[in-house]
C-alpha positions in Angstrom: 10.3 7.3 29.0 6.6 7.0 28.0 6.0 9.1 24.9 3.5 11.9 25.5 3.4 15.6 25.3 4.3 16.0 29.0 7.5 13.8 28.4 8.5 15.2 25.0 11.4 17.2 26.0 12.8 14.6 28.6 13.6 11.9 25.7 17.1 10.9 24.9 19.0 13.6 22.9 19.3 11.5 19.7 15.4 11.5 19.4 14.4 14.3 17.1 11.6 16.2 18.3 8.8 18.3 16.5 10.2 21.8 16.0 6.9 23.4 16.2 4.4 23.8 19.0 1.7 21.2 18.9 -0.9 23.7 19.9 0.0 25.9 17.1 -1.3 23.3 14.5 -4.8 23.4 12.8 -6.1 20.3 11.1 -6.5 20.6 7.2 -6.3 16.8 6.2 -8.4 13.9 7.1 -6.8 10.6 6.5 -8.8 7.5 6.2 -6.9 4.5 7.2 -4.2 5.2 9.7 -1.5 2.5 9.5 2.1 2.1 9.5 2.5 3.3 5.9 0.5 6.4 6.1 2.5 7.5 9.4 5.9 6.7 7.7 5.0 8.5 4.6 2.5 11.2 4.3 2.4 12.1 8.1 6.4 12.0 7.9 6.3 14.4 5.0 3.9 16.8 6.6 5.7 16.8 9.9 8.8 17.5 8.0 7.2 20.6 6.4 5.8 21.7 9.8 9.4 21.7 11.2 10.5 24.3 8.7 7.8 26.5 10.3 5.4 26.1 7.3 2.1 24.2 6.8 0.9 24.3 10.4 -2.7 24.5 9.1 -2.2 21.1 7.5 -2.2 18.9 10.6 -4.1 15.6 10.2 -7.1 14.2 11.6 -7.1 10.3 11.4 -10.2 8.4 10.6 -10.9 4.7 11.2 -13.7 2.8 9.6 -13.0 -0.6 10.9 -13.5 -2.1 14.3 -9.8 -2.9 14.5 -8.9 0.8 14.3 -10.1 1.3 17.8 -6.7 -0.2 19.1 -4.7 2.2 17.1 -6.8 5.2 18.0 -6.4 4.3 21.7 -2.8 3.8 21.5 -2.2 7.1 19.7 -4.6 8.9 22.1 -2.8 7.8 25.2 0.3 9.3 23.6 -1.3 12.7 22.8 -1.4 11.4 19.0 2.4 11.5 19.0 4.3 8.5 17.7 8.0 7.7 16.9 9.2 7.0 13.6 12.1 4.4 14.0 14.2 4.1 10.7 16.1 0.7 10.5 18.9 0.3 8.0 22.3 -1.4 7.5 24.1 1.8 7.7 24.6 4.4 10.5 22.4 7.0 8.6 19.1 6.3 10.2 17.1 8.6 12.5 14.6 8.3 15.2 12.0 11.0 15.1 8.8 11.9 17.0 6.0 12.8 14.7 3.3 15.3 15.8 1.5 15.8 12.4 -1.5 13.7 13.6 -3.5 15.6 16.0 -6.8 13.6 16.3 -8.3 10.5 15.3 -12.1 9.7 14.8 -13.8 6.5 14.5 -16.9 5.6 12.6 -18.0 3.3 15.5 -18.2 6.3 17.8 -20.9 7.8 15.6 -21.3 8.7 11.8 -22.7 12.2 12.1 -19.7 13.4 14.0 -17.4 11.9 11.4 -19.4 13.2 8.5 -19.5 16.6 10.1 -15.5 16.6 10.3 -15.2 15.6 6.6 -17.7 18.4 5.6 -16.0 21.1 7.7 -14.3 23.8 5.6 -11.0 23.4 7.5 -10.6 19.8 5.8 -9.4 20.6 2.3 -7.7 17.2 1.5 -9.1 13.7 2.4 -6.4 11.2 1.8 -6.9 7.3 1.7 -4.7 4.2 2.6 -7.6 1.6 2.2 -5.5 -1.3 0.6 -5.9 -2.3 -3.0 -8.8 -4.2 -2.3 -10.7 -1.4 -0.4 -11.8 0.3 -3.8 -14.3 -2.4 -4.7 -13.2 -2.3 -8.3 -13.5 -5.7 -10.2 -10.1 -6.3 -11.7 -11.5 -8.3 -14.5 -13.5 -5.6 -16.1 -12.6 -2.4 -14.1 -16.1 -1.8 -12.9 -17.4 -0.8 -9.5 -18.8 -3.8 -7.4 -22.1 -2.1 -6.3 -23.6 -5.5 -5.6 -21.4 -5.8 -2.4 -23.6 -5.9 1.0 -21.9 -3.0 2.6 -22.2 -0.8 -0.6 -26.0 -1.7 -0.6 -26.3 -0.8 2.9 -24.7 2.7 2.4 -27.1 3.3 -0.5 -30.2 2.4 1.7 -28.9 4.1 4.7 -27.0 7.3 3.4 -26.8 8.9 6.9 -25.4 6.0 8.7 -22.7 4.8 6.2 -20.2 2.1 6.9 -17.8 2.3 3.9 -15.4 5.0 2.7 -17.8 6.0 -0.3 -20.6 6.3 1.9 -18.8 8.7 4.4 -17.4 10.6 1.4 -20.5 11.0 -0.4 -22.5 11.9 2.8 -19.8 14.7 3.5 -19.6 16.0 -0.1 -23.6 16.2 -0.1 -23.4 18.3 3.1 -20.7 20.5 1.7 -22.5 21.1 -1.5 -25.7 22.0 0.4 -23.6 24.5 2.7 -21.7 26.1 -0.3 -18.5 24.8 1.2 -15.7 24.3 -1.4 -15.0 20.7 -2.1 -11.8 18.8 -0.7 -9.1 17.0 -3.0 -9.4 13.4 -2.5 -6.0 12.0 -2.4 -5.2 8.2 -2.7 -2.0 7.1 -1.2 -2.5 3.4 -2.0 -0.1 1.3 -3.8 -2.1 0.7 -7.2 -1.8 1.9 -10.8 -3.5 5.4 -11.4 -4.8 5.3 -7.9 -6.5 8.8 -8.2 -8.4 7.7 -11.5 -9.4 4.4 -9.6 -10.8 6.6 -6.6 -12.4 8.7 -8.9 -14.1 5.9 -10.8 -15.2 4.2 -7.6 -16.6 7.3 -5.9 -18.5 8.5 -9.0 -20.2 5.2 -9.4 -21.2 5.1 -5.9 -22.4 8.7 -6.0 -24.4 8.0 -9.4 -26.2 5.3 -7.6 -27.1 7.5 -4.5 -27.7 10.9 -6.3 -27.0 11.5 -10.0 -27.0 15.3 -9.2 -24.4 14.8 -6.6 -22.2 12.6 -8.8 -22.3 15.6 -11.4 -21.3 17.9 -8.6 -18.5 15.7 -7.5 -17.2 15.2 -11.0 -17.0 19.0 -11.4 -15.6 20.0 -8.2 -13.3 17.5 -6.7 -10.0 16.4 -7.8 -8.3 13.1 -7.7 -4.5 13.4 -8.1 -2.5 10.2 -9.0 0.5 9.4 -6.8 3.4 7.2 -6.8 4.2 6.3 -3.1 7.1 4.3 -1.9 8.5 3.3 1.5 9.0 -0.1 2.9 7.3 -0.2 6.1 7.0 -3.7 8.0 4.2 -4.3 10.6 5.4 -3.1 13.9 6.2 -6.0 16.3 6.7 -6.3 19.9 10.3 -6.9 19.0 10.3 -3.3 17.4 8.9 -1.7 20.5 11.6 -3.3 22.6 14.3 -2.3 20.3 13.2 1.2 20.5 13.0 1.1 24.3 16.3 -0.5 24.6 18.2 1.6 22.2 16.6 4.9 22.6 14.6 4.7 25.8 11.4 5.5 24.1 8.3 3.8 25.5 5.9 3.8 22.5 2.7 1.9 22.3 2.7 2.0 18.6 5.8 3.3 16.7 6.3 2.9 13.1 9.3 1.2 11.6 10.6 1.8 8.3 13.5 1.8 5.8 15.4 5.2 5.3 14.4 5.5 1.6 11.2 7.4 1.0 9.7 8.7 -2.4 6.5 10.4 -3.3 5.7 11.5 -6.7 2.3 13.3 -6.9 0.4 15.0 -9.5 -0.3 18.7 -8.7 -4.2 18.6 -9.2 -5.6 20.1 -6.0 -8.8 22.0 -5.8 -8.6 23.6 -2.5 -5.0 24.5 -1.7 -2.3 22.0 -0.6 0.8 21.9 1.6 4.2 23.0 0.0 5.2 19.3 0.3 7.9 20.0 -2.6 10.0 21.9 0.1 10.6 18.6 1.8 11.2 16.2 -1.1 8.0 15.4 -2.7 8.2 15.6 -6.5 5.3 17.2 -8.2 4.5 16.2 -11.7 1.9 16.6 -14.5 1.9 13.0 -15.2 2.8 10.4 -12.5 2.5 7.2 -15.0 6.0 6.5 -15.9 7.1 6.8 -12.2 4.1 4.5 -11.2 4.7 1.9 -13.8 8.4 1.7 -12.7 7.8 1.3 -9.4 4.7 -1.0 -9.5 6.3 -3.4 -12.0 10.0 -3.3 -10.8 9.6 -3.0 -6.8 6.2 -4.5 -6.2 6.5 -7.1 -9.1 9.9 -8.2 -7.8 8.4 -8.5 -4.2 6.0 -10.8 -5.4 8.6 -12.7 -7.6 10.6 -13.2 -4.5 8.1 -13.7 -1.8 6.1 -16.7 -2.5 9.1 -18.7 -3.5 10.8 -17.5 -0.3 8.0 -18.5 1.7 7.9 -21.8 0.1 11.6 -22.4 0.6 11.0 -21.8 4.4 12.3 -18.2 4.6 10.1 -15.8 6.7 12.0 -12.4 5.9 12.6 -10.5 2.7 16.4 -10.2 3.6 16.7 -14.0 4.1 15.7 -14.4 0.3 18.3 -11.7 -0.5 20.8 -13.5 1.4 20.5 -16.5 -1.0 22.4 -15.7 -4.3 19.9 -17.7 -6.4 17.0 -15.5 -5.5 19.0 -12.4 -6.2 19.9 -13.7 -9.7 16.3 -14.5 -10.3 15.1 -11.1 -9.2 17.6 -9.4 -11.4 16.8 -11.4 -14.3 13.0 -10.8 -14.0 13.7 -7.1 -13.7 16.4 -6.9 -16.4 14.9 -9.2 -19.1 11.0 -9.2 -18.4 10.1 -5.8 -16.8 12.8 -3.2 -18.1 12.0 -3.5 -21.7 8.4 -2.7 -21.1 9.1 0.7 -19.4 9.0 4.2 -20.8 11.9 6.5 -20.1 11.5 7.9 -16.6 12.2 11.5 -16.1 15.2 12.1 -13.7 15.5 8.3 -13.1 18.5 6.0 -14.2 16.7 2.6 -14.3 19.9 0.5 -13.8 20.6 2.7 -10.6 17.1 2.3 -9.5 17.2 -1.4 -9.7 20.5 -1.6 -7.8 18.7 0.4 -5.1 15.9 -2.2 -5.1 18.4 -4.9 -4.4 19.9 -2.9 -1.5 16.7 -2.0 -0.1 15.4 -5.7 -0.2 18.6 -6.9 1.5 18.1 -4.3 4.4 18.8 -6.8 7.4 17.9 -4.4 10.1 14.4 -3.7 9.0 13.4 -7.4 9.0 10.5 -7.0 6.6 8.1 -9.9 7.1 7.4 -12.1 4.0 4.1 -12.7 5.5 3.4 -8.9 5.0 4.4 -9.1 1.3 2.6 -12.2 0.7 -0.7 -10.8 2.1 -3.7 -10.1 -0.2 -2.3 -11.7 -3.2 -5.5 -11.9 -5.1 -5.7 -8.2 -5.2 -1.9 -7.7 -5.8 -1.5 -10.1 -8.8 -3.7 -8.1 -11.2 -1.9 -4.9 -10.4 1.6 -5.8 -9.9 2.4 -8.9 -12.1 -0.5 -9.5 -14.6 0.2 -6.4 -16.6 3.9 -7.5 -17.2 2.6 -11.1 -18.1 0.0 -9.7 -20.6 2.8 -7.5 -22.2 5.3 -10.5 -22.6 2.5 -12.7 -24.1 1.6 -9.8 -26.6 5.4 -9.3 -27.5 5.9 -13.0 -28.0 8.8 -13.0 -25.4 9.7 -15.8 -23.0 7.3 -16.2 -20.0 8.8 -18.9 -17.9 10.4 -16.5 -15.4 7.1 -14.7 -14.9 5.1 -17.9 -14.8 7.3 -18.9 -11.8 5.8 -16.1 -9.9 2.2 -17.4 -10.5 3.2 -21.1 -9.8 4.9 -20.1 -6.6 1.5 -18.3 -5.5 -0.4 -21.3 -6.5 1.7 -23.7 -4.2 1.9 -21.1 -1.5 -1.9 -21.1 -1.2 -1.8 -24.6 -0.2 -0.8 -23.4 3.2 2.3 -25.7 3.7 6.0 -25.0 2.8 8.4 -27.4 1.4 9.6 -28.2 4.9 6.1 -29.4 6.0 5.6 -26.3 8.0 2.0 -25.1 7.9 0.8 -21.4 7.9 -2.3 -19.4 7.4 -2.9 -17.6 4.1 -3.3 -13.8 4.8 -5.9 -12.7 2.1 -9.4 -11.7 2.5 -10.4 -14.2 -0.3 -8.1 -17.1 1.2 -10.8 -19.7 1.2 -11.8 -19.0 -2.4 -8.2 -19.0 -3.6 -7.4 -22.1 -1.7 -10.2 -24.0 -3.2 -8.7 -23.2 -6.6 -5.7 -25.1 -5.8 -7.0 -27.9 -3.8 -6.9 -30.5 -6.8 -3.5 -30.5 -8.6 -5.0 -31.9 -11.7 -7.3 -28.9 -11.9 -5.1 -25.9 -10.7 -4.3 -24.6 -14.2 -8.1 -24.1 -15.3 -9.3 -23.1 -12.0 -6.7 -20.8 -10.9 -5.8 -19.3 -14.3 -9.5 -19.1 -15.0 -10.2 -16.5 -12.4 -10.8 -13.7 -14.8 -11.0 -11.0 -12.1 -7.4 -11.9 -11.1 -5.8 -13.1 -14.5 -7.9 -11.6 -17.2 -8.4 -13.3 -20.5 -5.1 -13.4 -22.3 -3.2 -15.3 -19.8 -5.4 -18.5 -19.9 -5.6 -18.4 -23.5 -2.0 -18.3 -24.0 -0.7 -21.9 -24.7 2.9 -20.9 -24.1 2.2 -19.3 -20.8 0.0 -22.1 -19.6 2.7 -24.6 -20.6 5.2 -22.5 -18.7 3.0 -22.2 -15.7 2.5 -26.0 -15.5 6.2 -26.7 -15.9 6.9 -24.4 -13.0 4.3 -26.0 -10.8 5.5 -29.5 -11.5 9.1 -28.5 -11.1 8.4 -27.0 -7.6 6.4 -30.0 -6.4 9.1 -32.4 -7.8 12.5 -30.9 -7.0 11.7 -27.7 -4.8 12.5 -24.1 -4.9 16.2 -24.2 -5.2 16.5 -26.7 -8.0 13.7 -24.9 -10.0 15.5 -21.6 -9.7 18.4 -23.2 -11.1 16.6 -24.7 -14.0 14.8 -21.3 -14.8 18.1 -19.5 -14.8 20.1 -22.1 -16.7 
């Protein structure tokens, strides 16, 4: 059964449907960067609220700024912007749900003025973002906005024909200011530390270059709540589409697959109202920092600890690494001995139980989360997920070999060939740059660790860490992943 509005009530009985009439919704959120995670997370929570009969004025208008967003828009439009959320887990407690929270999607390619008008319209009270860690144009080595980038320079020179997220946001906010329309809340849902503060810094830096008076208005009128977001959401594959069709008879061009677990901790700092997401499980707080640090250092840090080693070993799915007891022992040692001593108490969270949950989530066979997905964009992930842990280990004079192994595994992964001789493409916008750093084995240490925007200054200056890194690189080359893990854990 093709998924669309006409067929909605002819779907299989186990498929959960929107409990609200799609025609009764009104758009209140514009979301830039409609991908799997947004649909399995923010759109999921918004749909859940609508199913209670509330929040019907918070439907989402998707926004695509990249050429590749056209396929997503076309697939969704063909289905009246409906899509299936297909939970995959190792238990029977999973659901298949049609989500109707997204009601439209606009593309920058189809005309900048139309998109600017949408973002400037009074009905849009929240603009949310999933633009990836690298999309904020912040230099990780110094925390500064990279105004020199060609696309940023283009937007400063052509403010009415922007291409970047910051160009569109400033054009819309300038229009709102001129019309006396209240500002919107700008809400990052990207997986990076202090995502609201990073968004604020980047937007104010861009606005200051475009129009200092606009910068001051944004600073006074726009809010930027920090958030901790969490749900493992693999890339949707043809196999996932076929699985949904075979098991539940739903023909969906772009379903989203995800694990049953979902979490959103959000600072309650909104300038122009917000949905009552707390009624469907979102945790509002005054300070998201302890939750964020826990998640980024334990979940994302452990993902990186497993992923490059697993890929070098020849595994291609996260659960395959978790089927290897050596990898589980290594992950637990990294979490327990390296990360946990660095964490502040997290209100309402038992860290031991949280770590047990991570082991179970990573072991989820049904979801078949791709290592390639977790491996992607390592040059942006390392400064956020791993380097802070290493810096703290160095500062505290603690053992660094387990953490050095994460970096060494990435260095060898960048060579593009696993220990079985299988070649692969490195999915990173800076792949050519990173691969050049590791081309000469004799120079890997100084070239790779010397990249300040990734590793900062403390790591290359730590003789103990450098020695641990070189030991791990040599061990991986000489005896491979399994024997190296045995040595590190001995």
